C-alpha positions in Angstrom: 25.6 -14.6 -6.0 23.7 -18.1 -6.1 20.5 -18.5 -4.4 20.5 -15.1 -2.7 19.3 -13.6 -5.9 16.2 -15.6 -6.1 15.4 -15.2 -2.3 13.9 -11.6 -2.4 11.5 -12.9 -5.2 9.9 -15.8 -2.9 10.3 -14.3 0.7 7.6 -11.8 0.1 5.3 -14.9 0.4 5.6 -14.0 4.3 3.5 -10.9 3.6 0.3 -13.5 4.1 1.1 -14.2 7.8 2.3 -10.8 8.6 -0.6 -9.2 7.0 -3.0 -11.5 9.0 -1.2 -11.2 12.1 -1.0 -7.4 11.9 -4.6 -6.8 11.1 -6.0 -9.0 13.6 -3.6 -8.2 16.4 -2.3 -5.0 16.0 -3.6 -1.4 16.4 -4.7 0.1 13.3 -1.9 2.8 13.4 0.8 0.6 14.0 -0.3 -1.9 11.6 -0.6 0.5 8.6 3.0 1.9 9.1 4.8 -1.7 9.8 2.7 -3.3 6.7 3.4 -0.3 4.5 7.2 -0.3 5.5 7.4 -3.8 5.0 5.5 -4.1 1.6 7.9 -1.5 0.1 11.1 -2.9 1.2 10.4 -6.3 0.2 9.0 -5.0 -3.6 12.1 -2.8 -3.5 14.4 -6.1 -3.0 12.4 -8.4 -5.4 12.7 -5.4 -8.1 16.5 -4.8 -7.4 17.1 -8.7 -8.0 15.0 -8.9 -11.1 17.2 -5.9 -12.2 20.3 -8.2 -11.3 19.1 -10.9 -13.3 18.1 -8.5 -16.1 21.7 -7.4 -16.3 23.0 -10.8 -16.6 20.7 -11.7 -18.9 21.5 -8.9 -21.1 24.7 -9.3 -21.4 24.3 -12.7 -23.1 22.3 -11.2 -26.0 23.8 -10.4 -29.1 24.2 -6.7 -30.0 23.6 -5.4 -26.3 25.4 -2.3 -25.4 27.3 -3.7 -22.4 30.9 -4.5 -22.4 31.7 -7.7 -24.2 33.7 -8.8 -21.0 30.6 -9.1 -19.4 29.6 -12.0 -21.6 32.9 -13.9 -21.4 32.5 -17.3 -20.5 34.9 -17.0 -17.0 32.1 -14.4 -16.1 29.3 -16.7 -17.1 30.7 -19.4 -14.8 31.4 -17.2 -11.9 27.8 -16.2 -11.9 25.5 -18.5 -11.4 23.1 -17.9 -14.8 20.2 -19.4 -16.6 19.9 -18.1 -19.9 16.1 -18.7 -20.0 16.1 -17.0 -16.2 17.6 -14.1 -17.3 15.4 -13.4 -20.6 12.2 -13.9 -18.3 13.7 -11.2 -15.9 14.0 -8.6 -18.8 10.4 -9.2 -19.5 9.3 -9.5 -15.8 11.1 -6.2 -14.8 9.6 -4.4 -17.8 6.0 -5.4 -16.7 6.8 -4.3 -13.1 7.8 -1.1 -14.3 5.0 -0.5 -16.5 2.4 -1.5 -14.2 3.6 0.9 -11.4 3.8 3.5 -13.9 0.2 2.8 -14.8 -0.6 2.9 -10.9 1.0 6.3 -10.4 -0.4 8.0 -13.5 -4.1 6.7 -12.6 -3.2 8.0 -9.0 -2.6 11.5 -10.3 -5.3 11.5 -12.9 -8.2 10.6 -10.2 -6.8 13.3 -7.9 -6.6 15.9 -10.8 -9.8 15.0 -12.4 -11.4 15.0 -8.9 -10.3 18.4 -7.7 -11.5 19.9 -11.0 -15.1 18.2 -10.8 -15.2 19.5 -7.2 -14.1 23.2 -8.4 -16.6 23.2 -11.0 -19.6 21.7 -9.0 -21.9 23.7 -7.2 -21.1 23.1 -3.3 -21.1 24.7 0.1 -17.8 24.8 1.7 -17.8 25.1 5.4 -14.3 24.5 7.5 -12.6 22.3 4.5 -16.0 20.1 4.2 -17.7 20.6 0.6 -21.1 19.6 0.6 -22.3 18.7 -2.7 -26.1 18.8 -4.1 -26.3 15.2 -5.1 -29.1 12.2 -4.7 -26.4 9.9 -4.3 -25.1 9.2 -0.8 -21.5 9.1 -0.5 -18.5 10.8 1.6 -14.9 10.5 0.9 -11.4 12.2 1.9 -9.9 14.3 -1.4 -5.9 14.4 -0.7 -4.5 18.0 -1.9 -3.1 21.3 -0.5 -5.5 21.7 1.3 -7.5 18.3 1.5 -11.0 18.4 1.3 -14.0 16.2 3.1 -16.4 15.4 0.5 -20.1 14.7 1.3 -23.2 14.6 -0.4 -26.4 15.9 0.7 -28.2 12.6 0.5 -25.5 11.1 2.7 -26.0 14.1 5.2 -29.7 13.3 5.2 -29.4 9.7 5.9 -27.3 10.3 9.2 -28.2 12.5 12.4 -26.3 15.3 13.4 -23.7 13.0 15.9 -23.4 10.6 13.4 -22.6 13.2 10.6 -19.8 14.6 12.8 -18.4 11.0 13.5 -18.3 10.7 9.4 -16.8 13.9 8.9 -14.3 13.2 11.8 -13.2 9.8 10.1 -12.9 11.7 6.4 -10.5 14.4 8.0 -8.6 11.3 10.1 -7.9 9.7 6.5 -6.1 13.6 5.3 -4.6 14.1 8.8 -2.8 10.9 8.4 -2.1 10.9 4.6 -3.5 7.6 4.2 -3.5 7.8 0.6 0.2 7.4 0.8 0.3 4.2 2.7 -2.0 2.7 0.1 -0.2 4.1 -2.7 2.8 2.2 -1.6 1.0 -1.0 -1.0 -0.4 -0.6 -4.2 2.9 -0.1 -6.0 4.0 -2.7 -3.7 1.6 -5.2 -5.1 2.4 -4.3 -8.5 6.1 -4.9 -7.9 5.5 -8.4 -6.8 2.1 -10.4 -6.8 2.8 -11.9 -3.5 2.4 -8.6 -1.8 -1.1 -8.4 -2.5 -2.2 -9.4 0.8 -0.5 -6.1 2.3 -2.4 -4.1 0.1 -6.1 -5.4 1.5 -4.9 -5.3 5.1 -3.7 -1.9 4.9 -6.8 -0.8 2.9 -8.7 -2.2 6.1 -6.3 -0.8 8.9 -6.6 2.8 7.5 -10.3 2.5 7.7 -9.9 1.1 11.2 -7.2 4.0 12.1 -9.7 6.5 11.0 -12.9 5.0 12.7 -10.7 5.1 16.3 -9.8 8.9 15.8 -13.1 9.5 14.9 -14.0 7.8 18.0 -11.8 9.8 20.0 -12.9 13.3 18.4 -16.3 12.7 19.0 -16.0 10.6 22.1 -18.6 8.1 21.7 -17.4 5.1 19.9 -21.2 3.6 19.4 -22.0 6.8 17.7 -19.2 6.0 15.2 -19.8 2.5 14.9 -23.4 3.4 14.2 -22.3 6.1 11.5 -19.8 3.3 10.1 -22.9 1.0 9.5 -25.2 3.6 8.0 -22.6 5.0 5.6 -21.8 1.4 4.5 -25.3 0.6 4.1 -26.6 3.9 2.0 -23.4 4.5 0.0 -23.7 3.8 -3.7 -20.5 5.6 -5.4 -21.3 7.3 -8.3 -18.9 8.3 -11.2 -18.4 11.6 -9.7 -17.9 10.3 -5.9 -15.4 7.4 -7.2 -13.1 9.9 -8.2 -11.6 10.8 -5.2 -9.9 8.9 -2.5 -12.4 6.2 -2.2 -11.7 5.1 -5.9 -8.0 4.9 -5.1 -8.4 2.8 -2.0 -8.9 -1.1 -1.9 -12.3 -2.1 -0.4 -12.5 -1.3 3.2 -12.9 -4.5 4.7 -15.9 -6.4 6.2 -17.8 -3.5 7.9 -19.2 -5.7 10.9 -15.7 -6.3 11.6 -15.2 -2.7 12.0 -18.3 -2.2 13.9 -17.5 -5.1 16.2 -14.1 -3.5 16.9 -15.8 -0.1 17.6 -17.9 -1.6 20.2 -15.2 -3.6 22.2 -13.1 -2.1 24.6 -10.3 0.0 23.9 -6.9 -2.0 23.8 -3.8 -0.2 24.8 -1.2 0.8 22.3 2.4 0.0 23.1 5.2 -1.3 20.8 6.9 -3.1 23.7 6.7 -5.3 25.3 4.2 -7.2 23.2 0.6 -7.4 24.3 0.4 -11.0 23.1 2.3 -13.9 21.3 0.4 -13.1 18.1 1.8 -9.6 18.3 5.5 -10.7 19.0 5.2 -13.1 16.2 3.8 -10.7 13.6 6.8 -8.2 14.2 9.2 -11.4 14.2 7.8 -12.7 10.8 8.1 -8.8 9.3 11.4 -8.3 10.6 13.0 -11.6 9.7 11.5 -11.6 6.2 12.2 -8.2 5.3 16.1 -8.4 6.7 16.7 -11.6 4.9 15.2 -10.2 1.8 17.3 -6.9 2.3 20.3 -8.8 3.0 20.3 -11.2 0.1 19.6 -8.1 -2.2 22.8 -6.5 -0.9 24.7 -9.5 -1.5 23.7 -10.4 -4.7 24.2 -6.9 -5.7 27.7 -6.7 -4.0 28.8 -10.1 -5.6 27.5 -9.3 -9.2 28.9 -5.8 -9.0 32.4 -7.3 -7.8 32.4 -9.8 -10.8 31.3 -7.4 -13.4 33.8 -4.7 -12.1 36.8 -7.3 -12.3 35.9 -8.3 -15.6 35.6 -5.0 -17.2 39.0 -3.8 -18.7 40.1 -0.4 -17.3 
Protein backbone atom coordinates (compact mmCIF):
# COMPACT_ATOMS: atom_id res chain seq x y z
CA UNK A 1 0.00 0.00 0.00
CA UNK A 2 2.75 2.43 1.03
CA UNK A 3 2.81 5.87 -0.46
CA UNK A 4 -0.11 5.09 -2.78
CA UNK A 5 -2.64 5.64 0.01
CA UNK A 6 -1.34 9.19 0.51
CA UNK A 7 -1.09 10.31 -3.13
CA UNK A 8 -4.86 10.79 -3.72
CA UNK A 9 -4.96 13.10 -0.70
CA UNK A 10 -2.22 15.30 -2.21
CA UNK A 11 -2.84 15.08 -5.97
CA UNK A 12 -5.88 17.42 -5.79
CA UNK A 13 -3.25 20.17 -5.54
CA UNK A 14 -3.16 19.88 -9.34
CA UNK A 15 -6.64 21.43 -9.31
CA UNK A 16 -5.15 24.92 -9.17
CA UNK A 17 -3.23 24.80 -12.49
CA UNK A 18 -6.04 22.79 -14.10
CA UNK A 19 -8.64 25.37 -13.05
CA UNK A 20 -6.58 28.33 -14.26
CA UNK A 21 -5.67 26.79 -17.60
CA UNK A 22 -9.16 25.48 -18.33
CA UNK A 23 -10.89 28.69 -17.26
CA UNK A 24 -8.67 30.87 -19.43
CA UNK A 25 -8.09 28.73 -22.50
CA UNK A 26 -10.90 26.21 -22.94
CA UNK A 27 -14.40 26.78 -24.28
CA UNK A 28 -16.65 27.22 -21.23
CA UNK A 29 -18.75 24.16 -22.07
CA UNK A 30 -15.67 21.94 -22.28
CA UNK A 31 -14.10 23.57 -19.21
CA UNK A 32 -17.23 23.00 -17.12
CA UNK A 33 -17.49 19.33 -17.99
CA UNK A 34 -13.77 18.67 -17.66
CA UNK A 35 -13.44 20.37 -14.28
CA UNK A 36 -16.59 18.75 -12.88
CA UNK A 37 -15.45 15.26 -13.88
CA UNK A 38 -11.89 15.80 -12.65
CA UNK A 39 -13.13 17.25 -9.36
CA UNK A 40 -15.57 14.40 -8.76
CA UNK A 41 -12.97 11.71 -9.49
CA UNK A 42 -10.26 13.32 -7.36
CA UNK A 43 -12.72 13.77 -4.49
CA UNK A 44 -13.85 10.15 -4.69
CA UNK A 45 -10.26 8.91 -4.70
CA UNK A 46 -9.22 11.00 -1.71
CA UNK A 47 -12.34 9.96 0.21
CA UNK A 48 -11.66 6.30 -0.58
CA UNK A 49 -8.13 6.59 0.78
CA UNK A 50 -9.42 8.23 3.94
CA UNK A 51 -11.72 5.24 4.27
CA UNK A 52 -8.81 2.82 3.87
CA UNK A 53 -6.82 4.63 6.55
CA UNK A 54 -9.90 4.61 8.77
CA UNK A 55 -10.30 0.83 8.40
CA UNK A 56 -6.70 0.26 9.40
CA UNK A 57 -6.96 2.78 12.23
CA UNK A 58 -10.22 1.34 13.53
CA UNK A 59 -8.75 -2.15 13.56
CA UNK A 60 -6.26 -1.01 16.20
CA UNK A 61 -8.81 0.57 18.54
CA UNK A 62 -9.93 -1.57 21.50
CA UNK A 63 -13.51 -2.76 21.34
CA UNK A 64 -13.86 -2.33 17.57
CA UNK A 65 -16.27 -4.68 15.72
CA UNK A 66 -13.65 -5.79 13.16
CA UNK A 67 -11.97 -9.22 13.26
CA UNK A 68 -9.20 -9.43 15.84
CA UNK A 69 -6.82 -10.78 13.20
CA UNK A 70 -6.85 -7.36 11.48
CA UNK A 71 -5.00 -5.96 14.51
CA UNK A 72 -2.42 -8.77 14.47
CA UNK A 73 1.19 -7.52 14.68
CA UNK A 74 2.02 -9.33 11.41
CA UNK A 75 -0.77 -7.47 9.63
CA UNK A 76 0.40 -4.19 11.13
CA UNK A 77 3.89 -4.95 9.85
CA UNK A 78 2.57 -5.75 6.34
CA UNK A 79 0.48 -2.59 6.12
CA UNK A 80 2.48 0.66 6.34
CA UNK A 81 0.56 2.24 9.16
CA UNK A 82 0.80 5.24 11.42
CA UNK A 83 -1.49 4.96 14.42
CA UNK A 84 -1.94 8.72 14.73
CA UNK A 85 -2.71 9.06 11.01
CA UNK A 86 -5.31 6.32 11.29
CA UNK A 87 -7.09 8.05 14.17
CA UNK A 88 -6.97 11.39 12.34
CA UNK A 89 -8.42 9.71 9.24
CA UNK A 90 -11.44 8.60 11.24
CA UNK A 91 -12.22 12.17 12.24
CA UNK A 92 -11.41 13.51 8.76
CA UNK A 93 -13.73 11.05 7.04
CA UNK A 94 -16.51 11.85 9.48
CA UNK A 95 -16.03 15.57 8.79
CA UNK A 96 -16.11 14.97 5.02
CA UNK A 97 -19.33 12.97 5.21
CA UNK A 98 -20.94 15.55 7.49
CA UNK A 99 -19.92 18.46 5.23
CA UNK A 100 -21.18 16.71 2.09
CA UNK A 101 -24.42 15.81 3.82
CA UNK A 102 -24.97 19.42 4.89
CA UNK A 103 -24.28 20.63 1.33
CA UNK A 104 -26.82 18.25 -0.20
CA UNK A 105 -29.38 19.06 2.49
CA UNK A 106 -28.91 22.80 1.94
CA UNK A 107 -29.28 22.34 -1.81
CA UNK A 108 -32.54 20.43 -1.39
CA UNK A 109 -33.93 22.89 1.16
CA UNK A 110 -33.15 25.87 -1.06
CA UNK A 111 -34.97 24.34 -3.99
CA UNK A 112 -37.97 23.36 -1.90
CA UNK A 113 -38.17 26.78 -0.26
CA UNK A 114 -37.77 28.59 -3.58
CA UNK A 115 -40.47 26.51 -5.25
CA UNK A 116 -42.86 27.13 -2.36
CA UNK A 117 -42.13 30.86 -2.41
CA UNK A 118 -42.68 30.97 -6.17
CA UNK A 119 -45.97 29.10 -5.87
CA UNK A 120 -47.21 31.44 -3.15
CA UNK A 121 -46.07 34.69 -4.76
CA UNK A 122 -48.28 36.55 -7.23
CA UNK A 123 -46.58 36.16 -10.58
CA UNK A 124 -47.22 36.20 -14.29
CA UNK A 125 -45.92 33.08 -16.02
CA UNK A 126 -45.23 33.31 -19.72
CA UNK A 127 -43.41 30.57 -21.64
CA UNK A 128 -41.65 29.23 -18.54
CA UNK A 129 -40.69 32.68 -17.24
CA UNK A 130 -42.18 33.81 -13.92
CA UNK A 131 -42.29 37.59 -13.56
CA UNK A 132 -42.60 38.62 -9.90
CA UNK A 133 -43.77 42.11 -8.86
CA UNK A 134 -40.76 43.11 -6.78
CA UNK A 135 -38.88 46.41 -6.43
CA UNK A 136 -35.60 44.47 -6.06
CA UNK A 137 -33.94 43.75 -9.44
CA UNK A 138 -32.93 40.09 -9.83
CA UNK A 139 -33.10 37.16 -12.23
CA UNK A 140 -32.21 33.54 -11.65
CA UNK A 141 -32.88 30.03 -12.89
CA UNK A 142 -34.77 27.68 -10.59
CA UNK A 143 -34.12 23.99 -11.40
CA UNK A 144 -37.01 21.58 -11.19
CA UNK A 145 -39.55 19.69 -13.23
CA UNK A 146 -40.15 21.88 -15.05
CA UNK A 147 -37.44 24.43 -14.38
CA UNK A 148 -38.40 28.08 -14.24
CA UNK A 149 -36.72 31.36 -15.02
CA UNK A 150 -37.64 33.92 -12.35
CA UNK A 151 -37.34 37.64 -13.10
CA UNK A 152 -38.50 40.60 -11.05
CA UNK A 153 -40.40 43.49 -12.58
CA UNK A 154 -37.64 45.81 -11.37
CA UNK A 155 -35.06 43.89 -13.42
CA UNK A 156 -37.34 44.03 -16.47
CA UNK A 157 -37.59 47.80 -16.07
CA UNK A 158 -33.78 48.10 -16.01
CA UNK A 159 -33.36 46.48 -19.43
CA UNK A 160 -34.73 47.14 -22.88
CA UNK A 161 -36.50 44.46 -24.95
CA UNK A 162 -33.34 43.03 -26.54
CA UNK A 163 -31.47 42.94 -23.24
CA UNK A 164 -34.41 41.22 -21.51
CA UNK A 165 -34.39 38.58 -24.23
CA UNK A 166 -30.66 38.07 -23.72
CA UNK A 167 -31.08 37.80 -19.94
CA UNK A 168 -33.86 35.23 -20.24
CA UNK A 169 -31.85 33.24 -22.79
CA UNK A 170 -28.93 33.25 -20.35
CA UNK A 171 -31.04 31.85 -17.51
CA UNK A 172 -32.67 29.29 -19.79
CA UNK A 173 -29.22 28.09 -20.78
CA UNK A 174 -28.53 27.35 -17.10
CA UNK A 175 -31.63 25.17 -16.99
CA UNK A 176 -31.12 23.44 -20.33
CA UNK A 177 -27.51 22.48 -19.56
CA UNK A 178 -28.28 21.44 -15.95
CA UNK A 179 -25.59 23.72 -14.60
CA UNK A 180 -26.82 23.19 -11.04
CA UNK A 181 -25.60 19.58 -11.27
CA UNK A 182 -22.07 20.61 -12.22
CA UNK A 183 -22.06 23.16 -9.41
CA UNK A 184 -23.30 20.60 -6.90
CA UNK A 185 -20.59 18.16 -8.01
CA UNK A 186 -17.75 20.64 -7.50
CA UNK A 187 -19.28 21.88 -4.22
CA UNK A 188 -19.23 18.33 -2.89
CA UNK A 189 -15.70 17.80 -4.24
CA UNK A 190 -14.50 20.93 -2.42
CA UNK A 191 -16.13 19.67 0.78
CA UNK A 192 -14.39 16.30 0.37
CA UNK A 193 -10.95 17.84 -0.20
CA UNK A 194 -10.17 21.54 0.37
CA UNK A 195 -7.47 21.40 -2.32
CA UNK A 196 -10.30 21.19 -4.88
CA UNK A 197 -11.77 24.60 -4.04
CA UNK A 198 -10.20 26.25 -7.12
CA UNK A 199 -12.35 23.97 -9.27
CA UNK A 200 -15.50 25.25 -7.56
CA UNK A 201 -14.64 28.85 -8.38
CA UNK A 202 -13.62 27.98 -11.94
CA UNK A 203 -16.79 25.99 -12.65
CA UNK A 204 -18.94 28.80 -11.27
CA UNK A 205 -17.31 31.17 -13.75
CA UNK A 206 -17.35 28.73 -16.68
CA UNK A 207 -21.06 27.98 -16.25
CA UNK A 208 -21.79 31.70 -16.46
CA UNK A 209 -19.62 31.96 -19.57
CA UNK A 210 -21.35 28.92 -21.05
CA UNK A 211 -24.73 30.55 -20.49
CA UNK A 212 -23.41 33.82 -21.96
CA UNK A 213 -22.35 32.03 -25.15
CA UNK A 214 -25.67 30.23 -25.46
CA UNK A 215 -27.53 33.52 -24.99
CA UNK A 216 -25.36 35.12 -27.69
CA UNK A 217 -26.18 32.25 -30.05
CA UNK A 218 -29.93 32.61 -29.40
CA UNK A 219 -30.03 36.40 -29.60
CA UNK A 220 -27.56 36.63 -32.45
CA UNK A 221 -25.83 39.72 -31.07
CA UNK A 222 -22.93 39.30 -28.66
CA UNK A 223 -22.84 43.01 -27.88
CA UNK A 224 -26.44 42.99 -26.65
CA UNK A 225 -25.66 40.06 -24.36
CA UNK A 226 -22.56 41.85 -23.05
CA UNK A 227 -24.63 44.94 -22.24
CA UNK A 228 -27.30 42.81 -20.54
CA UNK A 229 -24.67 41.04 -18.43
CA UNK A 230 -23.14 44.34 -17.35
CA UNK A 231 -26.48 45.96 -16.54
CA UNK A 232 -27.80 42.94 -14.65
CA UNK A 233 -24.64 42.82 -12.52
CA UNK A 234 -24.87 46.56 -11.89
CA UNK A 235 -28.49 46.58 -10.79
CA UNK A 236 -28.78 43.21 -9.04
CA UNK A 237 -29.17 43.24 -5.27
CA UNK A 238 -30.21 39.79 -4.14
CA UNK A 239 -33.06 39.87 -1.67
CA UNK A 240 -34.05 36.99 0.58
CA UNK A 241 -36.50 35.54 -1.93
CA UNK A 242 -34.22 35.92 -4.92
CA UNK A 243 -31.32 34.23 -3.19
CA UNK A 244 -33.38 31.10 -2.61
CA UNK A 245 -32.96 29.88 -6.17
CA UNK A 246 -30.11 28.98 -8.43
CA UNK A 247 -28.21 32.15 -7.63
CA UNK A 248 -27.85 31.24 -3.96
CA UNK A 249 -26.43 27.82 -4.66
CA UNK A 250 -23.92 29.06 -7.24
CA UNK A 251 -20.61 30.48 -6.14
CA UNK A 252 -19.75 34.02 -7.23
CA UNK A 253 -20.12 34.29 -10.99
CA UNK A 254 -16.63 35.61 -11.54
CA UNK A 255 -15.43 39.00 -12.69
CA UNK A 256 -18.14 40.52 -14.86
CA UNK A 257 -15.60 42.60 -16.85
CA UNK A 258 -13.96 39.35 -17.99
CA UNK A 259 -17.31 37.99 -19.15
CA UNK A 260 -18.09 41.20 -21.02
CA UNK A 261 -14.62 41.22 -22.58
CA UNK A 262 -15.05 37.62 -23.73
CA UNK A 263 -18.42 38.44 -25.32
CA UNK A 264 -16.95 41.38 -27.20
CA UNK A 265 -14.00 39.28 -28.47
CA UNK A 266 -14.19 37.14 -31.63
CA UNK A 267 -15.73 33.69 -31.23
CA UNK A 268 -13.09 31.01 -30.85
CA UNK A 269 -13.60 27.66 -32.62
CA UNK A 270 -14.67 24.75 -30.42
CA UNK A 271 -12.58 21.64 -30.94
CA UNK A 272 -11.29 18.85 -28.76
CA UNK A 273 -8.43 17.65 -30.97
CA UNK A 274 -5.92 18.77 -32.02
CA UNK A 275 -5.50 21.31 -29.20
CA UNK A 276 -5.90 24.91 -30.29
CA UNK A 277 -2.87 26.00 -28.22
CA UNK A 278 -0.13 24.74 -25.95
CA UNK A 279 -2.13 25.99 -22.94
CA UNK A 280 -5.09 23.79 -23.89
CA UNK A 281 -2.81 20.78 -24.34
CA UNK A 282 -1.19 21.48 -20.96
CA UNK A 283 -4.57 21.76 -19.22
CA UNK A 284 -5.67 18.43 -20.68
CA UNK A 285 -2.34 16.80 -19.80
CA UNK A 286 -2.34 17.98 -16.17
CA UNK A 287 -5.97 16.92 -15.72
CA UNK A 288 -5.36 13.50 -17.25
CA UNK A 289 -2.13 12.74 -15.41
CA UNK A 290 -3.36 13.97 -12.03
CA UNK A 291 -6.69 12.14 -12.22
CA UNK A 292 -5.18 8.93 -13.60
CA UNK A 293 -2.46 8.88 -10.94
CA UNK A 294 -5.02 9.46 -8.20
CA UNK A 295 -7.32 6.72 -9.49
CA UNK A 296 -4.50 4.20 -9.92
CA UNK A 297 -3.08 5.01 -6.48
CA UNK A 298 -6.48 4.54 -4.86
CA UNK A 299 -7.02 1.25 -6.70
CA UNK A 300 -3.56 -0.01 -5.76
CA UNK A 301 -4.04 0.88 -2.09
CA UNK A 302 -7.51 -0.65 -1.99
CA UNK A 303 -6.49 -3.91 -3.69
CA UNK A 304 -3.39 -4.25 -1.52
CA UNK A 305 -5.26 -3.63 1.72
CA UNK A 306 -8.14 -5.94 0.79
CA UNK A 307 -5.67 -8.70 -0.12
CA UNK A 308 -3.75 -8.40 3.15
CA UNK A 309 -6.88 -8.24 5.34
CA UNK A 310 -8.52 -11.12 3.45
CA UNK A 311 -5.44 -13.27 3.99
CA UNK A 312 -5.46 -12.34 7.68
CA UNK A 313 -9.13 -13.16 8.17
CA UNK A 314 -9.71 -16.80 9.14
CA UNK A 315 -12.33 -18.69 7.15
